[in-house]
C-alpha positions as YAML, in Angstrom:
chain: A
units: angstrom
residues:
- id: 1
  name: UNK
  ca: [121.67, 187.07, 161.65]
- id: 2
  name: UNK
  ca: [122.29, 185.18, 158.34]
- id: 3
  name: UNK
  ca: [125.20, 183.31, 159.97]
- id: 4
  name: UNK
  ca: [123.07, 182.20, 162.89]
- id: 5
  name: UNK
  ca: [120.40, 181.03, 160.46]
- id: 6
  name: UNK
  ca: [122.95, 178.99, 158.53]
- id: 7
  name: UNK
  ca: [124.33, 177.40, 161.69]
- id: 8
  name: UNK
  ca: [120.84, 176.64, 162.92]
- id: 9
  name: UNK
  ca: [120.11, 174.96, 159.59]
- id: 10
  name: UNK
  ca: [123.17, 172.72, 159.88]
- id: 11
  name: UNK
  ca: [122.43, 171.94, 163.50]
- id: 12
  name: UNK
  ca: [118.85, 171.07, 162.61]
- id: 13
  name: UNK
  ca: [120.08, 168.65, 159.93]
- id: 14
  name: UNK
  ca: [122.50, 167.02, 162.36]
- id: 15
  name: UNK
  ca: [119.85, 166.70, 165.04]
- id: 16
  name: UNK
  ca: [117.55, 165.19, 162.42]
- id: 17
  name: UNK
  ca: [120.13, 162.52, 161.67]
- id: 18
  name: UNK
  ca: [121.12, 163.88, 158.25]
- id: 19
  name: UNK
  ca: [124.36, 162.48, 156.86]
- id: 20
  name: UNK
  ca: [124.72, 159.95, 159.66]
- id: 21
  name: UNK
  ca: [124.22, 156.25, 160.35]
- id: 22
  name: UNK
  ca: [124.28, 153.32, 157.92]
- id: 23
  name: UNK
  ca: [121.86, 151.20, 155.92]
- id: 24
  name: UNK
  ca: [118.15, 151.88, 156.42]
- id: 25
  name: UNK
  ca: [118.89, 154.51, 159.09]
- id: 26
  name: UNK
  ca: [120.92, 156.79, 156.81]
- id: 27
  name: UNK
  ca: [119.41, 160.14, 155.77]
- id: 28
  name: UNK
  ca: [121.04, 162.20, 152.99]
- id: 29
  name: UNK
  ca: [122.34, 165.65, 153.87]
- id: 30
  name: UNK
  ca: [120.54, 167.18, 150.88]
- id: 31
  name: UNK
  ca: [117.02, 166.15, 149.85]
- id: 32
  name: UNK
  ca: [114.91, 167.13, 146.87]
- id: 33
  name: UNK
  ca: [113.11, 169.76, 148.98]
- id: 34
  name: UNK
  ca: [116.43, 171.48, 149.72]
- id: 35
  name: UNK
  ca: [117.21, 172.41, 146.12]
- id: 36
  name: UNK
  ca: [115.34, 174.33, 143.41]
- id: 37
  name: UNK
  ca: [113.34, 171.94, 141.24]
- id: 38
  name: UNK
  ca: [115.02, 171.17, 137.94]
- id: 39
  name: UNK
  ca: [112.55, 168.50, 136.93]
- id: 40
  name: UNK
  ca: [115.24, 165.80, 137.05]
- id: 41
  name: UNK
  ca: [115.03, 164.90, 140.74]
- id: 42
  name: UNK
  ca: [113.96, 161.37, 141.68]
- id: 43
  name: UNK
  ca: [112.99, 159.42, 144.77]
- id: 44
  name: UNK
  ca: [113.33, 155.64, 144.79]
- id: 45
  name: UNK
  ca: [112.70, 152.91, 147.33]
- id: 46
  name: UNK
  ca: [115.78, 150.75, 147.63]
- id: 47
  name: UNK
  ca: [115.79, 146.98, 147.21]
- id: 48
  name: UNK
  ca: [119.14, 146.05, 148.74]
- id: 49
  name: UNK
  ca: [118.72, 148.68, 151.46]
- id: 50
  name: UNK
  ca: [114.95, 149.31, 151.83]
- id: 51
  name: UNK
  ca: [114.83, 153.04, 152.43]
- id: 52
  name: UNK
  ca: [113.98, 156.09, 150.35]
- id: 53
  name: UNK
  ca: [116.84, 157.42, 148.23]
- id: 54
  name: UNK
  ca: [117.07, 160.98, 146.90]
- id: 55
  name: UNK
  ca: [118.70, 161.80, 143.55]
- id: 56
  name: UNK
  ca: [119.19, 165.25, 142.09]
- id: 57
  name: UNK
  ca: [119.85, 164.18, 138.49]
- id: 58
  name: UNK
  ca: [119.23, 161.38, 136.02]
- id: 59
  name: UNK
  ca: [122.93, 160.56, 136.17]
- id: 60
  name: UNK
  ca: [122.80, 160.00, 139.93]
- id: 61
  name: UNK
  ca: [119.72, 157.81, 139.58]
- id: 62
  name: UNK
  ca: [121.25, 155.72, 136.80]
- id: 63
  name: UNK
  ca: [124.48, 155.24, 138.73]
- id: 64
  name: UNK
  ca: [122.45, 154.09, 141.71]
- id: 65
  name: UNK
  ca: [120.83, 151.41, 139.56]
- id: 66
  name: UNK
  ca: [124.29, 150.04, 138.75]
- id: 67
  name: UNK
  ca: [125.45, 150.20, 142.36]
- id: 68
  name: UNK
  ca: [122.38, 148.44, 143.71]
- id: 69
  name: UNK
  ca: [122.63, 145.70, 141.08]
- id: 70
  name: UNK
  ca: [126.29, 145.02, 141.91]
- id: 71
  name: UNK
  ca: [127.02, 141.99, 144.09]
- id: 72
  name: UNK
  ca: [129.95, 143.69, 145.85]
- id: 73
  name: UNK
  ca: [128.04, 146.79, 147.02]
- id: 74
  name: UNK
  ca: [126.66, 146.41, 150.55]
- id: 75
  name: UNK
  ca: [125.60, 149.99, 151.34]
- id: 76
  name: UNK
  ca: [124.92, 153.20, 149.43]
- id: 77
  name: UNK
  ca: [124.80, 156.66, 151.01]
- id: 78
  name: UNK
  ca: [123.87, 159.53, 148.71]
- id: 79
  name: UNK
  ca: [124.46, 163.28, 149.24]
- id: 80
  name: UNK
  ca: [127.08, 162.53, 151.90]
- id: 81
  name: UNK
  ca: [128.29, 165.59, 153.88]
- id: 82
  name: UNK
  ca: [131.94, 166.57, 154.21]
- id: 83
  name: UNK
  ca: [131.98, 167.33, 157.92]
- id: 84
  name: UNK
  ca: [133.03, 169.12, 159.96]
- id: 85
  name: UNK
  ca: [132.73, 172.14, 157.68]
- id: 86
  name: UNK
  ca: [135.90, 173.60, 159.23]
- id: 87
  name: UNK
  ca: [137.81, 170.77, 157.54]
- id: 88
  name: UNK
  ca: [136.89, 171.80, 154.00]
- id: 89
  name: UNK
  ca: [137.30, 175.51, 154.85]
- id: 90
  name: UNK
  ca: [140.89, 174.88, 155.95]
- id: 91
  name: UNK
  ca: [141.57, 172.73, 152.85]
- id: 92
  name: UNK
  ca: [140.25, 175.50, 150.59]
- id: 93
  name: UNK
  ca: [142.51, 178.04, 152.32]
- id: 94
  name: UNK
  ca: [145.53, 175.75, 151.98]
- id: 95
  name: UNK
  ca: [144.81, 175.30, 148.27]
- id: 96
  name: UNK
  ca: [144.22, 179.01, 147.75]
- id: 97
  name: UNK
  ca: [140.67, 178.34, 146.60]
- id: 98
  name: UNK
  ca: [137.33, 179.90, 147.49]
- id: 99
  name: UNK
  ca: [135.12, 177.59, 149.50]
- id: 100
  name: UNK
  ca: [131.56, 177.04, 148.12]
- id: 101
  name: UNK
  ca: [129.20, 179.51, 149.75]
- id: 102
  name: UNK
  ca: [125.50, 180.29, 150.02]
- id: 103
  name: UNK
  ca: [124.53, 182.73, 147.23]
- id: 104
  name: UNK
  ca: [122.45, 184.88, 149.60]
- id: 105
  name: UNK
  ca: [124.29, 184.78, 152.94]
- id: 106
  name: UNK
  ca: [127.76, 184.43, 151.32]
- id: 107
  name: UNK
  ca: [128.61, 182.03, 154.14]
- id: 108
  name: UNK
  ca: [130.45, 178.73, 153.53]
- id: 109
  name: UNK
  ca: [128.11, 175.78, 153.01]
- id: 110
  name: UNK
  ca: [128.58, 172.14, 153.88]
- id: 111
  name: UNK
  ca: [130.00, 170.36, 150.84]
- id: 112
  name: UNK
  ca: [128.70, 166.93, 149.84]
- id: 113
  name: UNK
  ca: [129.86, 163.97, 147.79]
- id: 114
  name: UNK
  ca: [127.20, 162.34, 145.62]
- id: 115
  name: UNK
  ca: [127.83, 158.80, 146.85]
- id: 116
  name: UNK
  ca: [129.70, 157.08, 149.65]
- id: 117
  name: UNK
  ca: [129.62, 153.41, 148.65]
- id: 118
  name: UNK
  ca: [130.52, 150.51, 150.93]
- id: 119
  name: UNK
  ca: [131.87, 147.50, 149.04]
- id: 120
  name: UNK
  ca: [132.93, 144.00, 150.02]
- id: 121
  name: UNK
  ca: [136.33, 143.29, 148.48]
- id: 122
  name: UNK
  ca: [138.91, 140.52, 148.79]
- id: 123
  name: UNK
  ca: [140.67, 142.80, 151.28]
- id: 124
  name: UNK
  ca: [137.54, 143.30, 153.36]
- id: 125
  name: UNK
  ca: [134.89, 146.01, 153.67]
- id: 126
  name: UNK
  ca: [135.90, 149.45, 152.38]
- id: 127
  name: UNK
  ca: [134.28, 152.77, 151.47]
- id: 128
  name: UNK
  ca: [134.55, 154.52, 148.11]
- id: 129
  name: UNK
  ca: [133.61, 158.17, 147.57]
- id: 130
  name: UNK
  ca: [132.22, 158.91, 144.11]
- id: 131
  name: UNK
  ca: [131.19, 162.20, 142.54]
- id: 132
  name: UNK
  ca: [128.90, 162.20, 139.49]
- id: 133
  name: UNK
  ca: [129.26, 164.76, 136.73]
- id: 134
  name: UNK
  ca: [128.34, 165.09, 133.09]
- id: 135
  name: UNK
  ca: [131.54, 165.18, 131.03]
- id: 136
  name: UNK
  ca: [130.80, 168.63, 129.59]
- id: 137
  name: UNK
  ca: [130.62, 170.09, 133.11]
- id: 138
  name: UNK
  ca: [134.24, 169.13, 133.69]
- id: 139
  name: UNK
  ca: [135.22, 172.05, 131.46]
- id: 140
  name: UNK
  ca: [133.97, 174.43, 134.16]
- id: 141
  name: UNK
  ca: [136.93, 175.74, 136.17]
- id: 142
  name: UNK
  ca: [134.78, 176.37, 139.25]
- id: 143
  name: UNK
  ca: [133.61, 172.76, 139.22]
- id: 144
  name: UNK
  ca: [137.18, 171.52, 139.07]
- id: 145
  name: UNK
  ca: [138.19, 173.76, 141.99]
- id: 146
  name: UNK
  ca: [135.36, 172.33, 144.10]
- id: 147
  name: UNK
  ca: [136.44, 168.82, 143.15]
- id: 148
  name: UNK
  ca: [139.98, 169.54, 144.29]
- id: 149
  name: UNK
  ca: [138.73, 170.45, 147.76]
- id: 150
  name: UNK
  ca: [136.63, 167.29, 147.75]
- id: 151
  name: UNK
  ca: [139.57, 165.15, 146.60]
- id: 152
  name: UNK
  ca: [141.87, 166.41, 149.32]
- id: 153
  name: UNK
  ca: [139.17, 165.93, 151.98]
- id: 154
  name: UNK
  ca: [138.76, 162.25, 151.13]
- id: 155
  name: UNK
  ca: [142.50, 161.79, 150.79]
- id: 156
  name: UNK
  ca: [142.87, 162.98, 154.37]
- id: 157
  name: UNK
  ca: [140.17, 160.46, 155.37]
- id: 158
  name: UNK
  ca: [142.09, 157.66, 153.67]
- id: 159
  name: UNK
  ca: [139.14, 156.93, 151.37]
- id: 160
  name: UNK
  ca: [139.38, 156.38, 147.62]
- id: 161
  name: UNK
  ca: [137.65, 159.23, 145.74]
- id: 162
  name: UNK
  ca: [136.86, 159.46, 142.05]
- id: 163
  name: UNK
  ca: [134.73, 161.19, 139.43]
- id: 164
  name: UNK
  ca: [132.19, 159.19, 137.43]
- id: 165
  name: UNK
  ca: [130.92, 160.75, 134.19]
- id: 166
  name: UNK
  ca: [127.94, 159.90, 132.02]
- id: 167
  name: UNK
  ca: [130.35, 158.08, 129.69]
- id: 168
  name: UNK
  ca: [130.96, 155.50, 132.44]
- id: 169
  name: UNK
  ca: [127.29, 154.87, 133.25]
- id: 170
  name: UNK
  ca: [125.84, 152.66, 130.46]
- id: 171
  name: UNK
  ca: [122.33, 153.91, 129.67]
- id: 172
  name: UNK
  ca: [121.14, 150.53, 128.36]
- id: 173
  name: UNK
  ca: [122.20, 148.78, 131.55]
- id: 174
  name: UNK
  ca: [120.55, 151.42, 133.72]
- id: 175
  name: UNK
  ca: [117.38, 151.19, 131.60]
- id: 176
  name: UNK
  ca: [117.29, 147.40, 131.92]
- id: 177
  name: UNK
  ca: [117.65, 147.52, 135.69]
- id: 178
  name: UNK
  ca: [114.94, 150.17, 135.89]
- id: 179
  name: UNK
  ca: [112.75, 147.96, 133.69]
- id: 180
  name: UNK
  ca: [112.90, 144.96, 136.07]
- id: 181
  name: UNK
  ca: [113.69, 146.28, 139.56]
- id: 182
  name: UNK
  ca: [110.07, 146.80, 140.63]
- id: 183
  name: UNK
  ca: [109.53, 143.04, 140.38]
- id: 184
  name: UNK
  ca: [112.06, 141.90, 142.96]
- id: 185
  name: UNK
  ca: [109.23, 141.05, 145.38]
- id: 186
  name: UNK
  ca: [106.27, 139.30, 143.76]
- id: 187
  name: UNK
  ca: [104.08, 139.52, 146.87]
- id: 188
  name: UNK
  ca: [103.20, 143.08, 145.78]
- id: 189
  name: UNK
  ca: [102.33, 142.07, 142.21]
- id: 190
  name: UNK
  ca: [98.72, 141.28, 141.30]
- id: 191
  name: UNK
  ca: [98.26, 137.59, 140.58]
- id: 192
  name: UNK
  ca: [100.99, 136.29, 142.88]
- id: 193
  name: UNK
  ca: [99.62, 137.10, 146.33]
- id: 194
  name: UNK
  ca: [98.14, 133.63, 146.82]
- id: 195
  name: UNK
  ca: [101.08, 131.69, 145.34]
- id: 196
  name: UNK
  ca: [103.04, 129.44, 147.69]
- id: 197
  name: UNK
  ca: [106.82, 129.21, 147.71]
- id: 198
  name: UNK
  ca: [106.53, 125.78, 146.12]
- id: 199
  name: UNK
  ca: [104.40, 127.14, 143.26]
- id: 200
  name: UNK
  ca: [106.83, 130.01, 142.67]
- id: 201
  name: UNK
  ca: [109.71, 127.56, 142.54]
- id: 202
  name: UNK
  ca: [107.85, 125.41, 140.02]
- id: 203
  name: UNK
  ca: [107.21, 128.50, 137.90]
- id: 204
  name: UNK
  ca: [110.89, 129.40, 138.04]
- id: 205
  name: UNK
  ca: [111.95, 125.93, 136.96]
- id: 206
  name: UNK
  ca: [109.45, 126.05, 134.08]
- id: 207
  name: UNK
  ca: [110.49, 129.51, 132.89]
- id: 208
  name: UNK
  ca: [114.24, 128.95, 133.16]
- id: 209
  name: UNK
  ca: [113.95, 125.58, 131.43]
- id: 210
  name: UNK
  ca: [112.09, 127.17, 128.51]
- id: 211
  name: UNK
  ca: [114.65, 129.99, 128.26]
- id: 212
  name: UNK
  ca: [117.52, 127.51, 128.16]
- id: 213
  name: UNK
  ca: [115.92, 125.81, 125.14]
- id: 214
  name: UNK
  ca: [116.66, 129.03, 123.24]
- id: 215
  name: UNK
  ca: [113.61, 128.51, 121.03]
- id: 216
  name: UNK
  ca: [111.09, 130.88, 122.56]
- id: 217
  name: UNK
  ca: [111.02, 134.57, 123.42]
- id: 218
  name: UNK
  ca: [110.17, 135.79, 126.93]
- id: 219
  name: UNK
  ca: [106.74, 136.85, 125.67]
- id: 220
  name: UNK
  ca: [106.02, 133.40, 124.28]
- id: 221
  name: UNK
  ca: [107.20, 131.68, 127.47]
- id: 222
  name: UNK
  ca: [105.19, 134.14, 129.56]
- id: 223
  name: UNK
  ca: [101.98, 133.17, 127.75]
- id: 224
  name: UNK
  ca: [102.74, 129.49, 128.35]
- id: 225
  name: UNK
  ca: [103.38, 130.14, 132.04]
- id: 226
  name: UNK
  ca: [100.06, 131.97, 132.40]
- id: 227
  name: UNK
  ca: [98.24, 129.16, 130.62]
- id: 228
  name: UNK
  ca: [99.85, 126.24, 132.48]
- id: 229
  name: UNK
  ca: [99.74, 127.82, 135.95]
- id: 230
  name: UNK
  ca: [96.38, 129.59, 135.66]
- id: 231
  name: UNK
  ca: [97.83, 133.09, 136.02]
- id: 232
  name: UNK
  ca: [96.22, 136.32, 134.88]
- id: 233
  name: UNK
  ca: [97.53, 138.11, 131.79]
- id: 234
  name: UNK
  ca: [100.72, 140.03, 132.54]
- id: 235
  name: UNK
  ca: [101.98, 137.70, 135.26]
- id: 236
  name: UNK
  ca: [104.27, 135.86, 132.86]
- id: 237
  name: UNK
  ca: [106.36, 138.90, 131.95]
- id: 238
  name: UNK
  ca: [106.33, 140.04, 135.56]
- id: 239
  name: UNK
  ca: [107.85, 136.69, 136.47]
- id: 240
  name: UNK
  ca: [110.54, 137.03, 133.82]
- id: 241
  name: UNK
  ca: [111.52, 140.41, 135.27]
- id: 242
  name: UNK
  ca: [111.53, 138.84, 138.73]
- id: 243
  name: UNK
  ca: [114.03, 136.21, 137.55]
- id: 244
  name: UNK
  ca: [116.30, 138.86, 136.04]
- id: 245
  name: UNK
  ca: [116.40, 141.32, 138.94]
- id: 246
  name: UNK
  ca: [116.97, 138.53, 141.46]
- id: 247
  name: UNK
  ca: [119.71, 137.08, 139.23]
- id: 248
  name: UNK
  ca: [118.12, 133.65, 139.02]
- id: 249
  name: UNK
  ca: [119.20, 133.99, 135.39]
- id: 250
  name: UNK
  ca: [122.03, 136.06, 133.98]
- id: 251
  name: UNK
  ca: [121.38, 137.67, 130.62]
- id: 252
  name: UNK
  ca: [123.24, 140.32, 128.65]
- id: 253
  name: UNK
  ca: [122.25, 143.28, 130.79]
- id: 254
  name: UNK
  ca: [124.38, 145.66, 128.70]
- id: 255
  name: UNK
  ca: [122.04, 145.54, 125.69]
- id: 256
  name: UNK
  ca: [118.43, 146.69, 125.89]
- id: 257
  name: UNK
  ca: [116.13, 143.81, 126.79]
- id: 258
  name: UNK
  ca: [113.80, 142.92, 123.92]
- id: 259
  name: UNK
  ca: [110.95, 140.68, 125.11]
- id: 260
  name: UNK
  ca: [110.23, 139.71, 121.51]
- id: 261
  name: UNK
  ca: [113.70, 138.24, 121.00]
- id: 262
  name: UNK
  ca: [115.13, 134.96, 122.29]
- id: 263
  name: UNK
  ca: [117.22, 135.71, 125.38]
- id: 264
  name: UNK
  ca: [120.45, 133.76, 125.67]
- id: 265
  name: UNK
  ca: [121.15, 132.75, 129.26]
- id: 266
  name: UNK
  ca: [124.76, 133.26, 130.34]
- id: 267
  name: UNK
  ca: [124.31, 131.55, 133.69]
- id: 268
  name: UNK
  ca: [121.71, 130.19, 136.10]
- id: 269
  name: UNK
  ca: [121.94, 130.80, 139.82]
- id: 270
  name: UNK
  ca: [123.58, 127.83, 141.47]
- id: 271
  name: UNK
  ca: [120.60, 126.84, 143.62]
- id: 272
  name: UNK
  ca: [118.46, 126.53, 140.49]
- id: 273
  name: UNK
  ca: [120.93, 124.81, 138.17]
- id: 274
  name: UNK
  ca: [120.34, 121.23, 139.35]
- id: 275
  name: UNK
  ca: [116.57, 121.73, 139.50]
- id: 276
  name: UNK
  ca: [116.45, 122.88, 135.89]
- id: 277
  name: UNK
  ca: [118.59, 119.96, 134.75]
- id: 278
  name: UNK
  ca: [116.10, 117.57, 136.31]
- id: 279
  name: UNK
  ca: [113.26, 118.73, 134.06]
...
């Protein structure tokens, strides 16, 4: 009976589209409801791929921020299943390792990789499999055995696999992206609903021009924007965040953004460069 229940569970997930498709149609094999709550689970609506993402740890969420912000990443699939399950069972047997199993039924469970990332490289589109783990967890022998099964699985698929630890996910960068990502679309922000594309472009030219002067902080420029364009309080900083997340301006994203400090602009998006110069 337990075995039939397990199989039915996997079949139900497959029939429900779990672990299949691409882009907005992808559904992770494991969701927050499938695991005991640890208080660190997160759901986020994607910007690059507008669907709901499911993360089981802060590390997974922070890594997602970096992936989504990257220009080379074109798709992100989290909690990706290693199917068919017979494949990982055979690999475990060949390695002389015990396959992960359900603690109650003792039956083998479908293994997953935290992220399957599709990137656009000079050699074309390719997939990368990445597993997230806190560095201290790598001392656990059972974790390393599971990773060896995972590594061999992806090797057989011809896909690059690697482990990403918390040491390789800059917290400041993740924090900065989290700080601005909700402002990618201003149509959902109070104060901008009635603004035309022309007005938004004028605001962008104004804000970027002031930033390039390197005399005023984002907060100071935000107040000037609100005054000169008749915006409600708060819109100015929202607009600054909009410029950052949409990469109209490139700032030092590695260090925590301080709105009370002058921000040095490393680059301006090409389609805005000439407009700013004309000010």
